[in-house]
FISEPA-83346 format. One record per residue (C-alpha): residue number from 1; y, x, z. Coordinates in steps of 0.1 Angstrom, whole numbers, plus 2048, in hexadecimal, padded with zeros to 3 digits. Layout:
BEGIN
> lodren, y, x, z
> NUM, Y, X, Z
...
//
This chain:
BEGIN
> lodren, y, x, z
> 1, 779, 7B1, 709
> 2, 796, 7B1, 721
> 3, 7B7, 7A2, 716
> 4, 7D3, 7B8, 709
> 5, 7E6, 7C2, 729
> 6, 808, 7C0, 717
> 7, 801, 79D, 70B
> 8, 7F4, 793, 72D
> 9, 813, 7A2, 73D
> 10, 829, 78B, 727
> 11, 815, 76D, 732
> 12, 81D, 777, 756
> 13, 841, 76F, 74F
> 14, 839, 74A, 74A
> 15, 84E, 73D, 767
> 16, 83E, 71A, 765
> 17, 81C, 728, 770
> 18, 822, 74A, 77F
> 19, 83A, 758, 798
> 20, 847, 77A, 789
> 21, 833, 794, 79A
> 22, 850, 7AD, 79F
> 23, 864, 792, 7B1
> 24, 844, 78A, 7C5
> 25, 842, 7AE, 7CF
> 26, 866, 7AD, 7DB
> 27, 85E, 78E, 7EE
> 28, 842, 7A2, 800
> 29, 85B, 7BE, 808
> 30, 873, 7A3, 816
> 31, 857, 799, 82E
> 32, 856, 7BD, 83A
> 33, 87C, 7BC, 83F
> 34, 877, 79C, 853
> 35, 863, 7B0, 86C
> 36, 880, 7C9, 86F
> 37, 896, 7AC, 879
> 38, 87D, 79B, 890
> 39, 888, 79F, 8B4
> 40, 864, 79A, 8C1
> 41, 85A, 7BB, 8B0
> 42, 860, 7DA, 8C6
> 43, 880, 7EB, 8BE
> 44, 874, 80C, 8B1
> 45, 85A, 7FA, 89C
> 46, 876, 7E5, 88C
> 47, 888, 805, 883
> 48, 868, 812, 873
> 49, 864, 7F2, 85F
> 50, 885, 7FD, 84E
> 51, 872, 81C, 844
> 52, 855, 808, 836
> 53, 86D, 7F1, 823
> 54, 87F, 80F, 813
> 55, 85F, 822, 80B
> 56, 851, 802, 7FB
> 57, 870, 7FE, 7E6
> 58, 86E, 821, 7DA
> 59, 84B, 81B, 7CD
> 60, 856, 7FA, 7BE
> 61, 870, 80A, 7A8
> 62, 859, 827, 79E
> 63, 83D, 810, 793
> 64, 848, 7EC, 78E
> 65, 86B, 7F0, 781
> 66, 860, 80D, 76C
> 67, 846, 7F7, 75B
> 68, 860, 7DB, 754
> 69, 877, 7F6, 744
> 70, 859, 801, 72E
> 71, 854, 7DC, 724
> 72, 878, 7DA, 719
> 73, 875, 7FA, 704
> 74, 855, 7EF, 6F2
> 75, 85D, 7CA, 6EB
> 76, 873, 7B6, 6D5
> 77, 882, 793, 6D3
> 78, 87B, 779, 6EE
> 79, 863, 790, 700
> 80, 87D, 7AB, 703
> 81, 896, 792, 70F
> 82, 87E, 785, 729
> 83, 878, 7A8, 737
> 84, 89E, 7AF, 738
> 85, 8A3, 78E, 74B
> 86, 888, 798, 763
> 87, 898, 7BA, 769
> 88, 8B9, 7A9, 770
> 89, 8A8, 792, 78A
> 90, 898, 7B0, 79A
> 91, 8B9, 7C3, 79C
> 92, 8CA, 7A4, 7AB
> 93, 8AF, 7A0, 7C5
> 94, 8AE, 7C5, 7CE
> 95, 8D4, 7C5, 7D4
> 96, 8D0, 7A6, 7EB
> 97, 8B4, 7B7, 7FE
> 98, 8C9, 7D7, 801
> 99, 8E5, 7C2, 811
> 100, 8CC, 7B3, 829
> 101, 8BF, 7D5, 831
> 102, 8E1, 7E3, 839
> 103, 8E9, 7C6, 850
> 104, 8C8, 7CA, 863
> 105, 8CD, 7F0, 865
> 106, 8EF, 7EA, 875
> 107, 8E0, 7D1, 88E
> 108, 8C4, 7E9, 897
> 109, 8DC, 806, 89D
> 110, 8ED, 7EF, 8B7
> 111, 8CC, 7E7, 8C7
> 112, 8C3, 80C, 8CA
> 113, 8E4, 812, 8DB
> 114, 8DB, 7F8, 8F5
> 115, 8BC, 80D, 8FC
> 116, 8D2, 82C, 8FE
> 117, 8C5, 83A, 8DD
> 118, 8E1, 845, 8C7
> 119, 8E2, 84E, 8A2
> 120, 904, 85D, 89C
> 121, 916, 86C, 87E
> 122, 92A, 88C, 87A
> 123, 94B, 87B, 883
> 124, 93E, 871, 8A5
> 125, 934, 893, 8B2
> 126, 946, 8A1, 8D1
> 127, 94E, 8C6, 8D3
> 128, 92E, 8D0, 8E4
> 129, 919, 8BC, 8CB
> 130, 92C, 8CB, 8AD
> 131, 925, 8EE, 8B9
> 132, 900, 8E5, 8BC
> 133, 8FF, 8D6, 899
> 134, 911, 8F4, 88A
> 135, 8F9, 90C, 89A
> 136, 8DB, 8F8, 88F
> 137, 8EA, 8F6, 86C
> 138, 8EE, 91C, 86A
> 139, 8CC, 925, 878
> 140, 8B6, 90A, 86A
> 141, 8C6, 8F5, 84E
> 142, 8DB, 90D, 839
> 143, 8BD, 923, 830
> 144, 8AD, 904, 821
> 145, 8CA, 8F9, 80B
> 146, 8CC, 900, 7E6
> 147, 8EC, 8EF, 7D9
> 148, 8EF, 8E7, 7B4
> 149, 912, 8E8, 7A4
> 150, 916, 8CD, 789
> 151, 923, 8E2, 76D
> 152, 926, 8D3, 74A
> 153, 919, 8F3, 73B
> 154, 8F9, 8F2, 750
> 155, 8DA, 8DE, 74A
> 156, 8D4, 8BF, 75E
> 157, 8C3, 8C9, 77F
> 158, 8A0, 8BD, 785
> 159, 8A2, 8A5, 7A2
> 160, 884, 894, 7B2
> 161, 882, 871, 7BD
> 162, 872, 879, 7DE
> 163, 892, 889, 7EC
> 164, 8B4, 87F, 7F9
> 165, 8D3, 890, 7EA
> 166, 8F7, 894, 7F3
> 167, 910, 892, 7D7
> 168, 92D, 8A9, 7E2
> 169, 951, 8A9, 7D6
> 170, 961, 8CB, 7DE
> 171, 987, 8CE, 7DE
> 172, 98B, 8F3, 7DA
> 173, 9A8, 90B, 7D2
> 174, 999, 90F, 7AF
> 175, 999, 8E9, 7A9
> 176, 980, 8CE, 7AF
> 177, 95A, 8D4, 7AC
> 178, 93C, 8BE, 7AF
> 179, 91B, 8C8, 7BE
> 180, 8F9, 8B9, 7C8
> 181, 8E6, 8C3, 7E8
> 182, 8C2, 8B9, 7EF
> 183, 8BE, 8AF, 814
> 184, 89F, 8C2, 820
> 185, 892, 8A7, 836
> 186, 86D, 8AD, 82C
> 187, 870, 8D0, 83A
> 188, 886, 8C9, 858
> 189, 882, 8A4, 860
> 190, 89E, 88A, 85C
> 191, 8A7, 884, 881
> 192, 8B4, 8A0, 897
> 193, 8B7, 89B, 8BC
> 194, 8D8, 8AA, 8C9
> 195, 8E7, 8AE, 8EB
> 196, 8F4, 890, 8FE
> 197, 919, 887, 8FD
> 198, 92D, 88A, 91D
> 199, 939, 869, 92B
> 200, 92D, 847, 91E
> 201, 912, 853, 906
> 202, 8F6, 85D, 91D
> 203, 8D4, 85A, 90E
> 204, 8C3, 868, 8EF
> 205, 8D9, 872, 8D2
> 206, 8CD, 878, 8AE
> 207, 8E0, 882, 88F
> 208, 8D1, 881, 86C
> 209, 8CC, 8A1, 858
> 210, 8E4, 895, 83D
> 211, 8FF, 890, 857
> 212, 8F9, 8B3, 864
> 213, 8FF, 8C0, 841
> 214, 91F, 8AB, 83E
> 215, 92C, 8BA, 85E
> 216, 928, 8DD, 851
> 217, 92E, 8D9, 82C
> 218, 94A, 8F4, 829
> 219, 930, 90D, 835
> 220, 91A, 906, 817
> 221, 934, 912, 7FE
> 222, 943, 92D, 814
> 223, 94A, 94C, 7FF
> 224, 946, 938, 7DE
> 225, 966, 922, 7DE
> 226, 985, 922, 7F2
> 227, 97B, 900, 801
> 228, 998, 8E9, 80A
> 229, 983, 8CA, 811
> 230, 960, 8BB, 80A
> 231, 952, 898, 808
> 232, 92D, 88F, 805
> 233, 91C, 86F, 7FB
> 234, 8F7, 867, 7FC
> 235, 8E2, 85E, 7DD
> 236, 8BE, 85D, 7D2
> 237, 8A9, 857, 7B3
> 238, 889, 844, 7AB
> 239, 877, 850, 78D
> 240, 85B, 841, 777
> 241, 83A, 849, 788
> 242, 824, 843, 76A
> 243, 810, 862, 761
> 244, 807, 869, 73D
> 245, 7E9, 87F, 735
> 246, 7EA, 88F, 713
> 247, 7C6, 88C, 705
> 248, 7CD, 8A6, 6EA
> 249, 7D3, 8C2, 703
> 250, 7B4, 8D7, 708
> 251, 7B3, 8DB, 72E
> 252, 7A0, 8CD, 74B
> 253, 7A8, 8AB, 759
> 254, 7B4, 8BB, 779
> 255, 7CC, 8D2, 766
> 256, 7D9, 8B4, 752
> 257, 7DF, 8A1, 772
> 258, 7F2, 8BE, 781
> 259, 807, 8C1, 762
> 260, 80E, 89C, 762
> 261, 81A, 89E, 786
> 262, 834, 8B8, 77B
> 263, 83F, 8A0, 75F
> 264, 844, 884, 779
> 265, 860, 899, 788
> 266, 872, 897, 767
> 267, 86A, 873, 75F
> 268, 884, 859, 757
> 269, 899, 84D, 775
> 270, 896, 828, 77B
> 271, 8AD, 824, 79A
> 272, 8CB, 835, 7A7
> 273, 8D5, 82C, 7CB
> 274, 8F7, 838, 7D7
> 275, 910, 836, 7F3
> 276, 926, 819, 7E9
> 277, 945, 82D, 7F6
> 278, 93F, 848, 7DC
> 279, 95E, 84D, 7C7
> 280, 95C, 83F, 7A4
> 281, 962, 861, 794
> 282, 945, 870, 7A7
> 283, 92E, 853, 79F
> 284, 938, 854, 77A
> 285, 931, 879, 779
> 286, 90E, 874, 788
> 287, 907, 857, 770
> 288, 911, 86C, 753
> 289, 8FE, 88C, 75E
> 290, 8DE, 879, 765
> 291, 8E0, 863, 747
> 292, 8DD, 840, 756
> 293, 8DC, 824, 73C
> 294, 8E0, 7FE, 73C
> 295, 8BD, 7F7, 74A
> 296, 8BF, 80F, 767
> 297, 8C4, 801, 789
> 298, 8E5, 80D, 798
> 299, 8E4, 801, 7BC
> 300, 900, 806, 7D4
> 301, 8F6, 809, 7F8
> 302, 901, 816, 81A
> 303, 908, 839, 826
> 304, 8E3, 841, 82C
> 305, 8C6, 841, 813
> 306, 8A2, 84C, 813
> 307, 89D, 834, 830
> 308, 878, 83A, 82C
> 309, 87E, 856, 846
> 310, 881, 83A, 860
> 311, 85B, 838, 85E
> 312, 85B, 856, 875
> 313, 878, 84C, 88B
> 314, 872, 85A, 8AE
> 315, 86E, 846, 8CE
> 316, 880, 857, 8EB
> 317, 87F, 837, 8FF
> 318, 864, 823, 911
> 319, 842, 818, 904
> 320, 84F, 7F5, 901
> 321, 863, 800, 8E2
> 322, 843, 805, 8CE
> 323, 824, 7EF, 8C8
> 324, 80C, 7F1, 8E5
> 325, 7EE, 804, 8D7
> 326, 7CE, 7F1, 8D1
> 327, 7B0, 802, 8E2
> 328, 796, 80A, 8C8
> 329, 778, 7F2, 8C9
> 330, 756, 803, 8CC
> 331, 736, 7F8, 8BB
> 332, 71B, 7FE, 8D5
> 333, 6FF, 802, 8BC
> 334, 712, 81E, 8AA
> 335, 71A, 82F, 8CB
> 336, 6F5, 830, 8D4
> 337, 6E6, 852, 8D1
> 338, 6CA, 844, 8BC
> 339, 6C9, 84C, 897
> 340, 6E6, 83B, 886
> 341, 6D0, 833, 868
> 342, 6B9, 81F, 87E
> 343, 6D7, 80A, 888
> 344, 6E2, 803, 864
> 345, 6BE, 7FC, 859
> 346, 6BA, 7E2, 875
> 347, 6D9, 7CF, 869
> 348, 6F9, 7D1, 855
> 349, 717, 7DF, 868
> 350, 73A, 7D2, 862
> 351, 757, 7E9, 86D
> 352, 77B, 7DC, 86D
> 353, 795, 7F8, 86F
> 354, 7AB, 7FF, 882
> 355, 79B, 7EA, 89D
> 356, 77B, 7FF, 899
> 357, 77E, 825, 899
> 358, 77C, 835, 877
> 359, 767, 850, 888
> 360, 749, 83A, 882
> 361, 74A, 841, 85D
> 362, 74F, 866, 862
> 363, 731, 866, 87A
> 364, 71B, 855, 860
> 365, 723, 871, 847
> 366, 721, 88C, 861
> 367, 6FF, 87F, 86C
> 368, 6F4, 87E, 847
> 369, 6FF, 8A2, 843
> 370, 6E7, 8AD, 85F
> 371, 6CA, 895, 85B
> 372, 6AD, 8A8, 84A
> 373, 6A1, 887, 83A
> 374, 6C1, 882, 827
> 375, 6C0, 891, 804
> 376, 6E0, 886, 7F3
> 377, 703, 878, 7FB
> 378, 71A, 868, 7E1
> 379, 73D, 85C, 7E7
> 380, 75D, 84F, 7D6
> 381, 77D, 85E, 7E2
> 382, 79E, 84C, 7D8
> 383, 7B6, 856, 7F4
> 384, 7AC, 86F, 80F
> 385, 7BE, 87C, 82E
> 386, 7CF, 89E, 82C
> 387, 7B6, 8AE, 844
> 388, 798, 898, 83B
> 389, 77A, 898, 852
> 390, 769, 885, 836
> 391, 76D, 8A4, 820
> 392, 760, 8BA, 83B
> 393, 741, 8A5, 840
> 394, 73A, 8A6, 81B
> 395, 73D, 8CC, 81A
> 396, 727, 8CF, 839
> 397, 70D, 8B9, 828
> 398, 70C, 8D1, 80B
> 399, 708, 8EF, 822
> 400, 6EA, 8DC, 831
> 401, 6D9, 8DA, 810
> 402, 6E3, 8B6, 805
> 403, 6EC, 8AD, 7E2
> 404, 711, 8A2, 7E5
> 405, 724, 890, 7CA
> 406, 749, 886, 7CE
> 407, 75C, 870, 7B5
> 408, 780, 87A, 7B9
> 409, 79A, 864, 7A9
> 410, 7B6, 87B, 79E
> 411, 7CD, 85E, 792
> 412, 7D1, 84E, 7B5
> 413, 7F6, 848, 7B2
> 414, 80C, 85E, 7C8
> 415, 7ED, 86F, 7D7
> 416, 7E5, 882, 7B7
> 417, 7ED, 8A4, 7C6
> 418, 7D9, 89E, 7E6
> 419, 7BB, 894, 7D1
> 420, 7BE, 8B3, 7BB
> 421, 7BD, 8C8, 7DA
> 422, 79F, 8B5, 7E8
> 423, 78D, 8B9, 7C6
> 424, 794, 8DF, 7C7
> 425, 787, 8E1, 7EA
> 426, 767, 8CE, 7E3
> 427, 761, 8E0, 7C2
> 428, 765, 902, 7D2
> 429, 74C, 8F8, 7ED
> 430, 732, 8EF, 7D3
> 431, 735, 8C9, 7D4
> 432, 72F, 8B7, 7B3
> 433, 751, 8A8, 7AB
> 434, 755, 88C, 791
> 435, 778, 883, 786
> 436, 770, 85F, 77D
> 437, 773, 84F, 75B
> 438, 790, 852, 742
> 439, 7A4, 832, 741
> 440, 793, 824, 761
> 441, 79F, 82D, 783
> 442, 783, 82F, 79C
> 443, 78F, 81A, 7B9
> 444, 76F, 80E, 7CA
> 445, 768, 819, 7EE
> 446, 743, 823, 7ED
> 447, 72C, 83C, 7FB
> 448, 706, 83F, 7F7
> 449, 6EE, 852, 80D
> 450, 6CB, 858, 800
> 451, 6B1, 85E, 81B
> 452, 68C, 865, 819
> 453, 679, 84A, 82C
> 454, 655, 83E, 82A
> 455, 64B, 852, 80C
> 456, 66A, 848, 7F7
> 457, 690, 848, 7F7
> 458, 6A4, 82F, 80A
> 459, 6C9, 828, 802
> 460, 6E4, 824, 81D
> 461, 704, 817, 80E
> 462, 728, 812, 817
> 463, 73E, 7F8, 805
> 464, 761, 7F5, 812
> 465, 784, 7E8, 80C
> 466, 797, 807, 817
> 467, 798, 82C, 80F
> 468, 785, 847, 821
> 469, 7A6, 852, 832
> 470, 7A9, 858, 857
> 471, 7CF, 853, 857
> 472, 7D1, 832, 845
> 473, 7B3, 825, 858
> 474, 7CA, 824, 877
> 475, 7E5, 811, 864
> 476, 7D2, 7FA, 84C
> 477, 7BA, 7DE, 853
> 478, 79A, 7E4, 83F
> 479, 775, 7DA, 83F
> 480, 758, 7F2, 83C
> 481, 735, 7E6, 836
> 482, 717, 7FD, 83F
> 483, 6F7, 7F0, 831
> 484, 6D3, 7FA, 829
> 485, 6CD, 7DD, 811
> 486, 6BA, 7EE, 7F5
> 487, 6C6, 7D6, 7DA
> 488, 6EA, 7DF, 7E3
> 489, 6E0, 804, 7E6
> 490, 6D1, 804, 7C3
> 491, 6F0, 7F3, 7B5
> 492, 707, 80D, 7C7
> 493, 6F1, 829, 7B8
> 494, 6F6, 819, 796
> 495, 71C, 81A, 79B
> 496, 71A, 83F, 7A1
> 497, 703, 844, 783
> 498, 71D, 831, 76E
> 499, 739, 848, 77B
> 500, 725, 867, 771
> 501, 716, 859, 750
> 502, 730, 83F, 746
> 503, 722, 83B, 723
> 504, 706, 826, 733
> 505, 70C, 802, 73C
> 506, 6FC, 7FB, 75D
> 507, 6ED, 7DB, 76A
> 508, 6F4, 7CF, 78D
> 509, 6DF, 7B6, 7A1
> 510, 6F8, 7AE, 7BD
> 511, 718, 7C1, 7BA
> 512, 736, 7B5, 7A6
> 513, 743, 7D4, 795
> 514, 763, 7D8, 781
> 515, 767, 7DA, 764
> 516, 744, 7CD, 75D
> 517, 73D, 7AE, 772
> 518, 75A, 7A7, 78B
> 519, 76C, 78E, 774
> 520, 74E, 779, 769
> 521, 740, 77B, 78D
> 522, 760, 76D, 79C
> 523, 766, 753, 781
> 524, 742, 747, 785
> 525, 747, 741, 7AA
> 526, 767, 72F, 7A5
> 527, 756, 71A, 78A
> 528, 73B, 711, 7A2
> 529, 754, 704, 7BC
> 530, 765, 6F0, 7A0
> 531, 743, 6E0, 797
> 532, 73C, 6D8, 7BB
> 533, 75E, 6C7, 7BF
> 534, 759, 6B3, 7A0
> 535, 737, 6A8, 7AD
> 536, 748, 69B, 7CD
> 537, 73C, 6B7, 7E4
> 538, 752, 6CB, 7FB
> 539, 760, 6E9, 7E7
> 540, 776, 704, 7F5
> 541, 77E, 729, 7F5
> 542, 791, 743, 808
> 543, 79F, 761, 7F5
> 544, 7AE, 77E, 808
> 545, 7BD, 79B, 7F5
> 546, 7DB, 7B1, 7F0
> 547, 7E7, 7A3, 7CF
> 548, 7DF, 784, 7BA
> 549, 7EF, 789, 798
> 550, 7D3, 786, 77E
> 551, 7DC, 76B, 765
> 552, 7B8, 75F, 75D
> 553, 7AE, 75C, 781
> 554, 7CE, 74B, 78A
> 555, 7C8, 730, 76F
> 556, 7A5, 72C, 77C
> 557, 7B1, 726, 79F
> 558, 7C9, 70C, 791
> 559, 7AC, 6FC, 780
> 560, 798, 6FC, 7A1
> 561, 7B5, 6ED, 7B4
> 562, 7B8, 6D1, 79A
> 563, 793, 6CA, 79E
> 564, 797, 6C6, 7C4
> 565, 78D, 6E8, 7D1
> 566, 79F, 6F1, 7F1
> 567, 7AC, 715, 7EE
> 568, 7B9, 72B, 809
> 569, 7CB, 74B, 7FF
> 570, 7D4, 768, 816
> 571, 7E8, 77F, 800
> 572, 7FB, 79D, 80F
> 573, 810, 7A7, 7F1
> 574, 815, 799, 7CE
> 575, 80B, 775, 7C7
> 576, 814, 767, 7A5
> 577, 801, 747, 7AB
> 578, 817, 729, 7B3
> 579, 808, 716, 7D0
> 580, 80E, 6F1, 7D8
> 581, 819, 6E6, 7B5
> 582, 810, 6C1, 7B0
> 583, 7F6, 6BC, 795
> 584, 7F0, 6E2, 793
> 585, 7EA, 6F2, 7B4
> 586, 7EF, 6D9, 7D0
> 587, 7CD, 6E3, 7DF
> 588, 7D8, 707, 7E2
> 589, 7E8, 715, 802
> 590, 7F2, 739, 806
> 591, 7FF, 74F, 822
> 592, 808, 773, 827
> 593, 805, 787, 847
> 594, 81C, 7A4, 850
> 595, 816, 7B4, 872
> 596, 811, 7D6, 882
> 597, 7F4, 7DF, 86A
> 598, 7F5, 7DC, 845
> 599, 7DC, 7C1, 839
> 600, 7C6, 7D3, 81F
> 601, 7A4, 7C2, 81C
> 602, 796, 7AE, 7FE
> 603, 77F, 792, 809
> 604, 775, 774, 7F3
> 605, 762, 757, 802
> 606, 754, 739, 7EE
> 607, 747, 71A, 800
> 608, 728, 716, 7EA
> 609, 71E, 6F4, 7FA
> 610, 71D, 703, 81D
> 611, 70B, 722, 814
> 612, 72A, 737, 80F
> 613, 72B, 756, 7FA
> 614, 73F, 774, 809
> 615, 74B, 790, 7F3
> 616, 75B, 7AF, 802
> 617, 769, 7CD, 7EF
> 618, 785, 7E0, 7DE
> 619, 790, 7C9, 7C2
> 620, 7B1, 7B6, 7C4
> 621, 7B6, 798, 7AD
> 622, 7CA, 7AC, 794
> 623, 7C2, 7B2, 770
> 624, 7C2, 7D8, 775
> 625, 7A8, 7D5, 791
> 626, 792, 7BD, 77F
> 627, 793, 7CC, 75C
> 628, 7A0, 7F0, 75E
> 629, 792, 7FF, 77D
> 630, 770, 806, 78D
> 631, 76F, 7EE, 7AA
> 632, 753, 7E0, 7BF
> 633, 74F, 7BE, 7D0
> 634, 730, 7BB, 7E6
> 635, 71F, 79A, 7F0
> 636, 71A, 798, 816
> 637, 6F7, 78B, 81F
> 638, 6F5, 793, 844
> 639, 6FC, 773, 857
> 640, 70D, 785, 874
> 641, 724, 798, 85D
> 642, 72C, 778, 84A
> 643, 736, 768, 86B
> 644, 74C, 785, 874
> 645, 75E, 783, 853
> 646, 763, 75E, 857
> 647, 770, 761, 87A
> 648, 78A, 77B, 86F
> 649, 795, 766, 852
> 650, 797, 746, 867
> 651, 7AD, 758, 881
> 652, 7C4, 765, 865
> 653, 7C7, 743, 856
> 654, 7D2, 735, 878
> 655, 7EC, 750, 87E
> 656, 80D, 73F, 888
> 657, 820, 75E, 892
> 658, 81E, 776, 875
> 659, 813, 760, 858
> 660, 82D, 757, 83E
> 661, 828, 73A, 826
> 662, 825, 744, 802
> 663, 832, 726, 7F0
> 664, 83E, 722, 7CC
> 665, 860, 731, 7D5
> 666, 853, 74D, 7EC
> 667, 86F, 749, 805
> 668, 859, 758, 820
> 669, 85D, 73D, 83A
> 670, 848, 743, 859
> 671, 82B, 72B, 85E
> 672, 838, 70F, 873
> 673, 829, 70B, 895
> 674, 82A, 6EB, 8AA
> 675, 835, 6EF, 8CF
> 676, 813, 6E5, 8DC
> 677, 801, 6FE, 8C5
> 678, 7F6, 71E, 8D6
> 679, 804, 73F, 8C9
> 680, 7EB, 74E, 8B1
> 681, 7F3, 772, 8A4
> 682, 7D5, 77C, 88F
> 683, 7D6, 7A1, 893
> 684, 7D7, 79E, 8B9
> 685, 7BC, 783, 8B9
> 686, 7A5, 797, 8A2
> 687, 7A8, 7B6, 8B9
> 688, 79E, 7A0, 8D6
> 689, 782, 790, 8C1
> 690, 771, 7B1, 8B9
> 691, 776, 7BE, 8DC
> 692, 768, 79F, 8EE
> 693, 757, 78A, 8D4
> 694, 76E, 76D, 8DE
> 695, 782, 758, 8C5
> 696, 7A1, 745, 8CE
> 697, 7A2, 71F, 8CF
> 698, 7AB, 714, 8AC
> 699, 79F, 6FA, 892
> 700, 77B, 6FE, 887
> 701, 774, 70C, 864
> 702, 761, 6F7, 84B
> 703, 757, 715, 835
> 704, 734, 719, 844
> 705, 72D, 6F4, 847
> 706, 718, 6E2, 82E
> 707, 724, 6C1, 821
> 708, 713, 6A4, 810
> 709, 720, 697, 7EF
> 710, 73E, 682, 7F4
> 711, 74A, 664, 7E1
> 712, 76D, 670, 7DE
> 713, 773, 695, 7D6
> 714, 797, 694, 7E1
> 715, 78F, 68E, 806
> 716, 7A2, 6A8, 81B
> 717, 78F, 6C2, 82E
//
């Protein structure tokens, strides 16, 4: 039986053994902000990193801060005080990061000007530009605006946390009025290119949509008030993103989810970010109208908010202002016109996106849809692209007489609506759609193809670390394993049986499956390394994941370190483990890599006396992934695939350009590099490795080397 999640959560606040996970997450976002500041990163990409930072922070408040607020509301005594103190630390760190953001933003605007790219406000328009803006406003913007007057007699307007708003003070002949205007950036875009200025400003000129509205505010209220003057100030909300499904309501799961999504729009606000120049009277009125309390984050900021829009900042300049594209690396066997199933039957195939084209996975499913020997296709869909070719392939398979089953996770946070639409589309086509298991998110990245061969049925399986999503496969690094191993195939089939008939407890021969066998399987492998270290043999492990926050596994890693096991951690995001603490974790080293692609794989490697075990899959080292989701970790048996995984991990560990040291303070210092040491940037090296098969010169890994029993277990490797 898993530990009570609330009790476990209190244990996470033990600062002596665990770094607070919310602060660790903010430390991760600080690493993103470092890339926005980094002069070696192309300029437009630096601007886009501001968008990534802002988007991340929005999600942080909607999820992490919302959870801390709930902890405060349900707890008492010392536990409640600990959560309140944590919230104060969060608020302090967020304000600090916001100041840093504003400074970097100002610097980048100056850098853009050097490239003759200008982002101006409404006060900087010349006469010709003003005429253009006014015409654009009348023709395009004004029809989209729906101002809301803040009248005490009216109900509080229902504002969403995905939008940017202007709080408007109107000085009219009838007296002062307050209003709120939603900036329709989703419909019109945030950045509008306008005509060049005469004289010194020759180049490309942009103005934000909110400044277009500011320039034309009196037109909004024309005919309503005798407007004397108007002043507008940006603000935005973040609301609690937790969805609650009422089990007492007699409706389908998909209807419940749609209803919960509507409730999210009315959820408690957890953050209010506003222009720090906003008059106190206006701020007070907004605070009162939207009922902000003591535990809500009121964060003053600059003139501009919803900086996530910088994710789509245009590049009117040269190609040198963006990352040089990586040519996609082909896999000759998969490009061969021979049957793709013959290739997978001959050997396991490892794909690594975005270095390899995602098209290979689509091709496997499209081939399966047409192959007369294929009888069934089963797949788990967690997040899919808007126009998904995966979905099209599944529907085509159905039209070609295959049995098609799709497990669609409706509770994939922030993709719920897209998944509802995908479920509708597949259901209408006739696909058997399963909506997972109540209380357990289905997060595994599986598909299974059943094919008639040799008088029986043969399984072809996919186990991956990333979603079946064409868009994110271009932005995230992820592994996909294609295998015809029948033991794995039968285990994958057992997972799908469990998802359909979840009252049955399946048995798995090879796979580690949450919530059944992931935790004992991982603990057993760590224990084996501990035993080997205590016997004097070389013992080591490399763990690569997005987040390491599970308390039990962290304590187990401390135990391993104390026994002499050498542990390498490559953690992108949250890491509550404290590395390098004498007597506790001095044998643990940790890094985090932030570069052009988002590091997303989960790969766990255990030395096993020179016969290393490799696990690849969807499960992070988080309590929710181990105990409260359906996740799959797959042992890798093919020696060639093992070597590829090891080569990738070795190159990431040697990164001395984009790797930050995760120490006990999480100050995000770059990994130090001696002058004589070659420059090693892992994402660039890995692309070269898959394209040419060549590795850079770097220290040799000991992971795949056997070792005799040593007299002293503390010898350094």
